[in-house]
C-alpha positions as CSV (number, residue, x, y, z in Angstrom):
1,M,-64.6,63.3,-56.0
2,I,-67.7,63.5,-53.8
3,P,-68.3,60.8,-51.2
4,L,-71.2,59.1,-53.1
5,L,-69.2,58.8,-56.3
6,K,-66.2,57.5,-54.3
7,S,-68.4,54.8,-52.7
8,I,-69.9,53.8,-56.1
9,R,-66.4,53.6,-57.6
10,H,-65.2,51.5,-54.7
11,I,-68.0,49.0,-55.1
12,G,-67.4,48.8,-58.9
13,I,-63.7,48.1,-58.4
14,C,-64.6,45.3,-55.9
15,V,-66.9,43.6,-58.4
16,V,-64.3,43.8,-61.2
17,R,-61.6,42.6,-58.8
18,W,-63.6,39.5,-58.0
19,I,-64.3,38.8,-61.7
20,L,-60.6,39.2,-62.7
21,S,-59.5,36.9,-59.9
22,I,-61.5,34.1,-61.5
23,L,-60.3,34.7,-65.1
24,I,-56.5,35.4,-64.6
25,P,-54.2,32.9,-62.9
26,I,-51.5,34.0,-60.3
27,K,-47.8,33.7,-61.2
28,N,-46.1,32.7,-57.9
29,D,-42.6,34.0,-59.1
30,K,-43.9,37.4,-60.0
31,I,-43.6,40.6,-57.9
32,L,-44.9,44.0,-58.9
33,F,-43.6,47.3,-57.5
34,Q,-44.9,50.9,-57.8
35,S,-43.5,54.0,-56.0
36,I,-43.7,57.8,-56.0
37,P,-41.4,59.0,-57.4
38,D,-40.9,56.2,-59.9
39,Y,-38.4,53.4,-59.1
40,S,-37.3,54.8,-55.7
41,D,-37.8,54.9,-52.0
42,N,-38.8,51.9,-49.9
43,C,-39.9,49.9,-52.9
44,R,-36.6,50.5,-54.7
45,A,-34.6,49.4,-51.6
46,F,-36.6,46.2,-51.2
47,S,-36.6,45.5,-54.9
48,D,-32.8,45.8,-55.0
49,F,-32.6,43.4,-52.0
50,L,-34.8,40.8,-53.8
51,I,-32.8,41.0,-57.0
52,E,-29.6,40.4,-55.0
53,N,-30.9,37.6,-52.9
54,T,-33.7,35.8,-54.8
55,T,-34.7,34.5,-58.3
56,Y,-38.1,36.3,-58.4
57,H,-38.9,38.1,-61.6
58,I,-39.4,41.8,-60.7
59,Y,-41.9,44.1,-62.4
60,W,-42.0,47.8,-62.0
61,S,-44.8,50.2,-62.9
62,V,-43.4,53.5,-64.1
63,K,-44.7,56.5,-66.0
64,E,-42.3,56.1,-68.9
65,A,-40.5,52.8,-69.4
66,C,-38.1,54.3,-71.9
67,N,-36.3,55.9,-69.1
68,Y,-35.2,52.6,-67.7
69,Q,-33.3,49.7,-69.1
70,S,-35.1,46.3,-68.7
71,N,-33.0,43.2,-68.0
72,D,-33.6,39.6,-67.3
73,R,-34.7,40.4,-63.7
74,I,-36.7,43.6,-64.1
75,T,-39.6,44.4,-66.6
76,F,-40.7,48.0,-66.6
77,I,-44.4,48.6,-67.3
78,E,-45.4,51.9,-68.7
79,T,-48.4,53.8,-67.3
80,D,-48.1,57.1,-69.1
81,G,-46.9,56.4,-72.6
82,G,-49.7,58.0,-74.5
83,R,-51.7,54.8,-74.9
84,Y,-53.9,55.2,-71.9
85,L,-56.4,52.3,-72.5
86,I,-53.7,49.8,-73.5
87,D,-51.4,50.8,-70.7
88,K,-54.2,50.7,-68.2
89,I,-55.2,47.1,-69.3
90,R,-51.6,45.9,-69.1
91,F,-51.2,47.4,-65.6
92,I,-54.4,45.8,-64.3
93,Y,-53.3,42.4,-65.8
94,H,-49.9,42.6,-64.1
95,T,-51.6,43.7,-60.9
96,V,-54.0,40.7,-60.7
97,S,-51.4,38.2,-61.8
98,A,-48.6,39.0,-59.4
99,K,-48.3,37.0,-56.2
100,F,-46.8,39.9,-54.2
101,L,-47.3,43.6,-54.8
102,F,-45.5,46.5,-53.1
103,S,-46.1,50.2,-53.2
104,T,-45.2,53.4,-51.4
105,H,-48.7,54.9,-51.8
106,E,-52.1,53.6,-52.8
107,A,-51.6,51.8,-56.0
108,F,-53.2,48.4,-56.7
109,L,-56.9,48.9,-56.6
110,F,-57.6,45.6,-58.3
111,A,-55.4,43.5,-56.1
112,N,-57.3,40.6,-54.4
113,T,-55.9,40.0,-50.9
114,H,-57.7,36.6,-50.8
115,R,-55.1,35.2,-53.3
116,Q,-52.4,37.9,-53.3
117,K,-50.4,39.8,-50.8
118,Y,-50.3,43.6,-51.3
119,I,-47.9,45.3,-48.9
120,C,-47.9,49.1,-48.7
121,L,-44.3,50.0,-47.6
122,W,-45.5,53.6,-47.2
123,H,-43.1,56.5,-47.4
124,G,-42.5,57.8,-43.9
125,T,-43.5,58.1,-40.2
126,P,-46.1,60.8,-40.2
127,L,-46.2,64.0,-38.0
128,K,-48.8,65.7,-40.2
129,K,-52.3,64.2,-40.7
130,I,-52.6,61.6,-43.5
131,A,-55.4,59.5,-45.0
132,V,-58.5,59.2,-42.8
133,L,-57.2,61.7,-40.2
134,Q,-56.7,64.2,-42.9
135,N,-60.1,63.6,-44.6
136,P,-62.7,61.1,-43.4
137,N,-63.7,60.7,-47.1
138,N,-60.4,58.8,-47.5
139,K,-61.9,55.8,-45.7
140,N,-61.2,53.4,-48.6
141,Y,-57.5,54.5,-49.0
142,L,-55.4,51.3,-48.9
143,S,-58.5,49.3,-47.9
144,N,-57.3,46.3,-49.9
145,A,-53.8,46.2,-48.6
146,S,-52.8,43.0,-46.8
147,F,-50.2,44.9,-44.7
148,I,-49.0,48.4,-44.1
149,L,-45.4,48.9,-43.0
150,C,-44.3,51.2,-40.2
151,S,-41.0,51.8,-38.3
152,S,-42.0,51.2,-34.6
153,K,-44.5,49.5,-32.3
154,Y,-45.3,53.0,-30.9
155,Y,-46.7,54.0,-34.3
156,V,-48.8,50.8,-34.8
157,P,-52.0,52.3,-33.3
158,I,-51.3,55.6,-34.9
159,M,-51.0,54.2,-38.4
160,A,-54.1,52.0,-37.7
161,R,-56.1,55.2,-36.9
162,C,-54.7,57.0,-39.9
163,F,-55.9,54.3,-42.3
164,G,-58.9,53.1,-40.4
165,R,-57.5,49.6,-40.3
166,R,-56.9,46.9,-37.6
167,E,-53.6,47.1,-35.7
168,D,-52.7,43.6,-36.7
169,I,-52.1,44.5,-40.3
170,I,-49.6,47.3,-39.4
171,L,-46.1,45.8,-39.5
172,P,-43.5,47.6,-37.3
173,L,-40.5,46.1,-39.2
174,G,-38.7,49.2,-40.3
175,Y,-38.4,50.9,-43.6
176,P,-36.2,49.3,-46.3
177,R,-34.8,52.6,-47.4
178,N,-33.2,53.1,-44.0
179,D,-30.7,50.4,-44.8
180,W,-29.2,52.9,-47.3
181,L,-28.4,55.2,-44.4
182,F,-25.5,52.9,-43.5
183,E,-24.2,52.1,-46.9
184,E,-21.1,53.6,-48.5
185,S,-21.6,54.9,-52.1
186,S,-20.1,57.2,-54.7
187,I,-23.1,59.6,-54.5
188,L,-21.1,62.7,-53.6
189,S,-18.8,62.4,-56.6
190,D,-21.7,61.4,-58.8
191,L,-23.4,64.6,-57.9
192,G,-20.3,66.7,-58.2
193,I,-20.4,67.7,-54.5
194,S,-17.1,68.3,-52.8
195,V,-16.9,68.4,-49.0
196,G,-13.6,69.5,-47.5
197,K,-11.8,67.8,-44.7
198,D,-12.9,70.4,-42.2
199,E,-16.3,71.1,-43.7
200,K,-19.7,69.8,-42.6
201,L,-22.4,68.6,-45.0
202,V,-26.0,69.8,-44.1
203,T,-29.0,68.5,-46.1
204,Y,-32.1,70.6,-46.3
205,L,-35.3,68.6,-47.0
206,P,-38.6,70.5,-46.5
207,T,-41.9,68.9,-47.0
208,F,-44.4,70.2,-49.6
209,R,-46.8,73.0,-48.9
210,R,-48.9,73.0,-52.0
211,T,-49.0,70.5,-54.9
212,S,-49.9,71.3,-58.6
213,A,-53.3,69.7,-58.0
214,E,-54.2,72.0,-55.1
215,S,-55.6,75.5,-55.1
216,E,-54.8,76.3,-51.5
217,G,-52.4,73.7,-49.9
218,D,-51.2,73.1,-46.4
219,S,-49.5,76.5,-46.0
220,K,-49.1,79.7,-47.9
221,K,-45.4,79.8,-47.5
222,D,-42.8,79.2,-50.2
223,V,-39.9,77.9,-48.2
224,F,-37.4,78.7,-50.9
225,S,-38.0,82.5,-50.9
226,S,-37.8,83.5,-47.3
227,G,-35.0,85.0,-45.2
228,L,-31.6,83.4,-45.7
229,F,-33.2,80.8,-48.0
230,D,-34.1,83.0,-51.0
231,F,-32.9,80.5,-53.6
232,Y,-34.6,82.3,-56.5
233,D,-32.4,85.3,-56.2
234,K,-28.9,84.6,-57.7
235,S,-27.2,87.4,-55.8
236,N,-28.7,86.1,-52.5
237,L,-27.6,82.6,-53.4
238,M,-24.1,83.8,-53.9
239,K,-24.1,85.6,-50.5
240,L,-25.4,82.4,-48.9
241,N,-22.7,80.4,-50.6
242,D,-20.0,82.8,-49.4
243,Y,-21.3,82.7,-45.8
244,L,-21.4,78.9,-45.8
245,K,-17.9,78.8,-47.2
246,K,-16.8,81.1,-44.4
247,I,-18.2,78.8,-41.6
248,G,-17.2,75.6,-43.3
249,V,-20.7,74.2,-44.2
250,V,-21.8,72.6,-47.5
251,L,-25.6,72.9,-47.9
252,V,-27.5,70.4,-50.1
253,V,-31.1,71.5,-50.9
254,K,-33.6,68.9,-52.2
255,P,-37.1,70.2,-52.8
256,H,-40.0,67.8,-52.2
257,P,-41.0,66.2,-55.5
258,A,-44.7,67.0,-54.9
259,D,-44.3,70.7,-54.1
260,V,-45.5,73.2,-56.7
261,N,-42.5,75.3,-55.8
262,Q,-39.4,73.9,-57.4
263,L,-35.8,74.9,-57.9
264,E,-33.5,74.4,-60.8
265,Y,-30.4,72.2,-60.5
266,N,-27.4,74.3,-59.4
267,V,-24.1,73.3,-57.8
268,L,-21.8,76.0,-56.3
269,S,-18.8,75.5,-54.0
270,N,-21.0,75.3,-50.8
271,V,-24.6,75.1,-52.0
272,A,-26.0,72.3,-54.2
273,I,-29.7,72.4,-55.3
274,L,-30.8,68.9,-56.4
275,P,-34.4,68.6,-57.9
276,Q,-35.9,65.1,-57.8
277,S,-35.8,65.1,-61.6
278,Y,-32.0,65.3,-61.5
279,L,-31.7,62.4,-59.0
280,S,-34.0,60.3,-61.0
281,E,-32.1,61.0,-64.2
282,K,-28.9,59.9,-62.6
283,D,-30.6,57.0,-60.8
284,L,-29.4,58.2,-57.4
285,Q,-31.1,57.7,-54.1
286,L,-31.6,60.4,-51.5
287,Y,-30.9,58.1,-48.5
288,H,-27.4,57.3,-49.8
289,L,-26.7,61.1,-49.6
290,L,-28.0,61.2,-46.0
291,H,-25.4,58.7,-45.1
292,Y,-22.8,61.5,-45.6
293,S,-24.9,64.3,-44.1
294,D,-23.5,65.7,-40.8
295,A,-26.8,67.3,-39.9
296,L,-30.4,67.6,-41.3
297,L,-32.5,70.7,-41.8
298,T,-36.2,70.0,-42.3
299,D,-39.6,71.0,-41.0
300,F,-42.6,68.7,-40.8
301,S,-41.2,66.1,-43.2
302,S,-41.1,62.6,-41.9
303,V,-37.4,62.3,-43.0
304,Y,-36.4,63.4,-39.5
305,A,-37.8,60.1,-38.1
306,D,-35.5,58.1,-40.4
307,Y,-32.5,60.4,-39.9
308,L,-32.7,59.7,-36.1
309,N,-31.1,56.4,-36.9
310,L,-27.9,58.2,-37.6
311,D,-28.0,60.1,-34.2
312,R,-26.9,63.4,-35.8
313,P,-28.1,67.0,-35.2
314,I,-31.5,68.0,-36.6
315,G,-32.8,71.5,-37.1
316,F,-36.5,72.1,-37.6
317,L,-37.5,75.3,-39.6
318,L,-40.9,76.1,-38.1
319,S,-41.8,79.7,-39.1
320,D,-45.1,78.6,-40.6
321,I,-46.2,76.0,-38.1
322,S,-49.3,77.9,-37.1
323,D,-50.4,78.2,-40.7
324,Y,-49.7,74.6,-41.3
325,S,-51.5,73.5,-38.1
326,S,-54.7,75.4,-39.1
327,N,-54.7,73.8,-42.6
328,R,-53.3,70.3,-42.9
329,G,-52.8,69.8,-39.1
330,F,-50.8,67.3,-37.1
331,I,-51.5,63.8,-35.6
332,F,-50.4,65.1,-32.2
333,D,-52.0,67.9,-30.3
334,N,-48.6,69.1,-29.3
335,P,-46.3,68.5,-32.3
336,L,-43.4,70.5,-31.0
337,D,-43.0,67.9,-28.3
338,Y,-42.3,65.3,-31.0
339,L,-39.5,67.2,-32.8
340,P,-36.3,66.0,-31.2
341,G,-34.0,68.7,-32.4
342,V,-33.3,72.5,-32.5
343,K,-36.5,74.5,-33.2
344,L,-35.7,77.3,-35.7
345,F,-38.2,80.2,-36.0
346,N,-36.1,82.9,-37.7
347,E,-32.9,83.6,-39.5
348,A,-30.9,84.1,-36.3
349,D,-32.0,80.7,-35.1
350,L,-30.9,79.2,-38.4
351,I,-27.5,80.9,-38.3
352,A,-26.9,79.7,-34.8
353,F,-27.8,76.1,-35.8
354,L,-25.4,76.1,-38.8
355,E,-22.6,77.5,-36.7
356,D,-23.2,74.9,-34.0
357,V,-22.9,72.2,-36.6
358,S,-19.8,73.7,-38.0
359,N,-18.3,73.7,-34.5
360,N,-19.4,70.2,-33.6
361,V,-21.9,71.5,-31.0
362,D,-24.8,69.1,-30.6
363,V,-27.2,70.7,-28.0
364,T,-30.2,68.3,-28.5
365,K,-28.7,64.8,-28.4
366,H,-30.5,64.2,-25.1
367,E,-33.8,64.8,-26.9
368,R,-33.0,62.3,-29.6
369,D,-32.0,59.8,-27.0
370,N,-35.2,60.3,-25.1
371,Q,-37.5,60.0,-28.2
372,S,-35.7,57.4,-30.3
373,Y,-38.0,54.6,-29.1
374,I,-41.0,56.5,-30.6
375,Y,-39.8,56.4,-34.2
376,N,-37.6,53.3,-34.8
377,D,-37.4,49.9,-33.3
378,Y,-34.6,48.9,-35.6
379,R,-31.7,50.8,-37.2
380,A,-30.9,48.6,-40.2
381,G,-31.5,45.2,-41.7
382,N,-35.1,46.2,-42.5
383,S,-35.3,44.6,-46.0
384,K,-34.1,41.2,-44.6
385,R,-36.6,41.5,-41.7
386,L,-39.5,42.1,-44.1
387,F,-38.3,39.4,-46.4
388,D,-38.3,36.9,-43.5
389,Y,-41.7,37.9,-42.2
390,L,-43.4,37.5,-45.6
391,G,-41.7,34.1,-46.1
392,L,-40.3,35.1,-49.5
């Protein structure tokens, strides 16, 4: 959408927002959530906390309500059920009538912050450029949010610049989903993943390069078809499985839900591929899995900032960092200085990292210790901290 049309649309929404705020009363016991993917991430963690600790009635906006079972505490609102106009009207009604609204991305364009509180819980601590820093035409992105959450005081001015907002609306209270990092669960058995007594679990979580809506994307690389990680080739996948079995490592691969390149569900003895669709179908949360992960493999994904709370090894796969930097770009001029872990540029680096994990060798703990203050002020208790701040 060209800048002029964006501005006209923004003005139109502001006018409609003002009219609706006069016509539709607020329900003080009503809270509305929306997340990407549906019913997940920071919003899901905070919603679960509210259900356990309060009497609020919780509403969730999801694409297909039939995928979820409503109960006396949660009402699922459908936004992609084939009745576009009716679904849109219902969504706007619930948006303007809820006292509190929470999202992981931009969501509630018709929320009126003069009588409601709209808190964007966001979905990670950015290394790559986002919002206004990515494109100045995004100046109205989250412009009507009362608050935007982040994980540390260090990131308050950074997030303010990203969204073109004042620093006093950026809340460094920690992400609710990080509470899951410290919770016991049955997720491994639910996923059919078995980790032997002497084996290590490594989780591979790359960020997206190109979405289905993009023609170019942030990088030309398909991270699932290069070097050791050729997951499309079944014979290569079996060789990888045999190698990991030999060194005592179980590798879990979770593609980013927004990436145009996806993998099919597959669980071998030492390799498990878990698409987001499978986790959603089973109603399982990624951060419960990270609780059991002995090390993390990633790249520019913000998951590393959250994983630092566990103080375990991190390997950064960076073979396309130049391509990524010249396209999407990073919020820091020297992004490598903000990656507290092992930098992996080729297959030999990756093998060395996996074997170090297998042998309990942690060569970059000092880097994590030195940079922990950048990313997280708190390790856990984040839902309760946000709850207390908002006076819920």
